[in-house]
Each structure stands twice: as C-alpha cells, then as structure tokens.
TORMARVO-865967 format. One record per residue (C-alpha): residue in one letter; x, z, y. Coordinates in steps of 0.001 Angstrom, whole numbers, padded with zeros to 6 digits, always signed. Layout:
N
AXZY
...
This chain:
163
X+000000+000000+000000
X+001485-001099+003294
X+000026+001467+005678
X+002877+000935+008107
X+002396-002832+008358
X+001393-004029+011831
X-001279-006437+010584
X-003294-003803+008752
X-006720-004159+010386
X-008354-001696+008011
X-006888+001211+009992
X-008188-000218+013263
X-011714-000260+011820
X-011324+003265+010486
X-010039+004430+013897
X-012978+002699+015624
X-015428+004331+013198
X-013794+007730+013808
X-014169+007264+017597
X-017868+006459+017138
X-018314+009556+014969
X-016598+011715+017603
X-018890+010324+020313
X-021909+011045+018110
X-020760+014595+017292
X-019750+015581+020813
X-021874+013567+023236
X-025034+012981+021223
X-024991+016244+019283
X-028612+017111+020006
X-031558+015602+018130
X-032818+012313+019530
X-036018+013937+020843
X-033990+016439+022905
X-031709+013718+024253
X-034760+011657+025225
X-036251+014707+026962
X-033005+015357+028858
X-032780+011695+029882
X-036406+011597+031019
X-035779+014469+033468
X-032532+013088+034770
X-032300+013026+038560
X-029416+013049+041013
X-029494+016830+041176
X-028569+016939+037466
X-024997+016179+038540
X-025057+019109+040976
X-026439+021373+038243
X-023714+020124+035910
X-021074+020856+038524
X-022373+024408+038941
X-022112+025126+035194
X-018865+023189+034632
X-015571+024916+033951
X-012749+023512+036070
X-010486+026552+035569
X-007865+026010+032897
X-007907+028690+030136
X-011125+030293+031438
X-013194+029432+028346
X-010258+030000+026001
X-009721+033506+027440
X-013453+034229+027140
X-013486+033234+023473
X-010435+035356+022767
X-011830+038331+024685
X-015256+038211+022990
X-014149+036923+019589
X-016424+039347+017733
X-019587+038353+019625
X-019193+034603+020077
X-018507+031796+017657
X-014970+031774+019031
X-013175+030546+015927
X-015464+027545+015545
X-015222+026600+019213
X-011488+027034+019677
X-010249+025643+016390
X-013094+023152+016062
X-012114+021561+019380
X-008544+021239+018100
X-009248+020177+014514
X-011834+017524+015331
X-009155+015539+017196
X-006271+015848+014703
X-007448+012644+012989
X-007244+010854+016347
X-003457+011248+016372
X-003128+010296+012712
X-005436+007280+012847
X-004030+006057+016170
X-000595+005800+014554
X-001967+003939+011556
X-004155+001617+013627
X-001642+000823+016366
X+001869+001270+014966
X+003571-000675+017762
X+001707+001327+020406
X+002532+004654+018844
X+004919+005807+021523
X+003885+008745+023684
X+003788+006440+026688
X+000626+004815+025266
X-000771+007514+023006
X-001121+010449+025384
X-002794+008523+028218
X-005179+006978+025664
X-006286+010317+024230
X-006460+011945+027665
X-008618+009101+028977
X-010914+009230+025933
X-011391+013018+026029
X-011801+013149+029809
X-014317+010320+029562
X-016367+012345+027096
X-016297+015402+029346
X-017195+013389+032455
X-020075+011755+030597
X-021343+015208+029649
X-021067+016271+033285
X-022981+013265+034603
X-025583+012980+031853
X-026444+016653+031188
X-025933+015948+027468
X-023382+018764+027455
X-021197+020803+029767
X-017907+019793+031318
X-015080+022117+030292
X-011462+021468+031200
X-010438+023698+028271
X-012136+021239+025896
X-009880+018524+027306
X-006841+020705+026657
X-007904+021675+023121
X-008939+018140+022134
X-005647+016696+023413
X-003770+019461+021585
X-005499+018468+018353
X-004685+014783+018831
X-001091+015764+019658
X-000862+017744+016414
X-002034+014680+014491
X+000530+012617+016399
X+003322+015059+015471
X+002157+015120+011861
X+002531+011345+011709
X+006015+011560+013228
X+006945+014024+010465
X+005469+011752+007781
X+007330+008788+009224
X+010627+010702+009261
X+010136+011857+005666
X+009346+008287+004605
X+012411+006999+006485
X+014583+009661+004854
X+013288+008809+001373
X+013897+005075+001891
X+017456+005641+003125
X+018185+008204+000423
X+017276+005631-002255
X+019697+003100-000703
X+022685+005360-001319
C-alpha cells in the first residue's frame, strides 16, 4: 500500500469526508427541527447576542473546566475538543503529502477552526469560544506530530534495511 504516494486520491476523499463529519458534529450538532427553529428566528441582533455570550479571553473556558471539573462535563469538553481534531493532522498529511509543511498546515487548520467558530457566532448554531480554537488546533497539531513520528520511523526502517 502506497500511502505516501502523491497521487493517492483516496486519502483526499477520506479527508474531505472527515471535514464534512466535523462540520456536522460541531456546527449542525442540534436536531434539524432545532436548527430550523433557530434559523427562523434569526435577526441582526442574533450577532449581538452571540457577541455577548462569546468567549474572547484565552484560557477562560479552560480554567473554568479545570476549576469545576467535578460539576461540569470538563473531561469531555477539554479532551473532546482536542481529540476530535487529531485525525485532521493525520489525514491532512496523507491527503496532501507535498503540502505537509507547517507553512501550509497550520494556517489551513487555523482557518478551518476559526471559520467554524465564526459561523457559530454569526448563525447562533453554537457559541464562539477562542479556547475551542486553541484546543482544536492543538489536536490537529498532535495528529501532525504523530505523522512526523510515523514518517521518521518509516524512513529509519527503510534506511536500516539498506545497510
């Protein structure tokens, strides 16, 4: 199996499918009837309401979850926000091997995650939280680093066999 081959379009489709699943899980997480109800009441002031409930202070939500870990679903929120994006880093590397460098990867994940949060802010389909951006990017970065480790191990094995 040539997972490292540049022409492997299968990984691009899997990455695209993963992105659609993420959008469904994060942006459209409510039942269709609730989303329709939210959309039917959408007015300009929804943005102002979203701004008033948004978190623009880095680590504010993370500190709250740590402080009240016994009362809130802290583990699910903190680690869920990280773990759900680990596949992004892994699949990005497999789908776009020539564009794997941090110069392309990190802006791509930051743009994607920030886009999700801004959509939630503007649509009222969720709440904007800068800590979600941090945690999601951290998860994608962990997947990215995992793929670097896999690549180095593979490189080492190939060169070890040549000796």
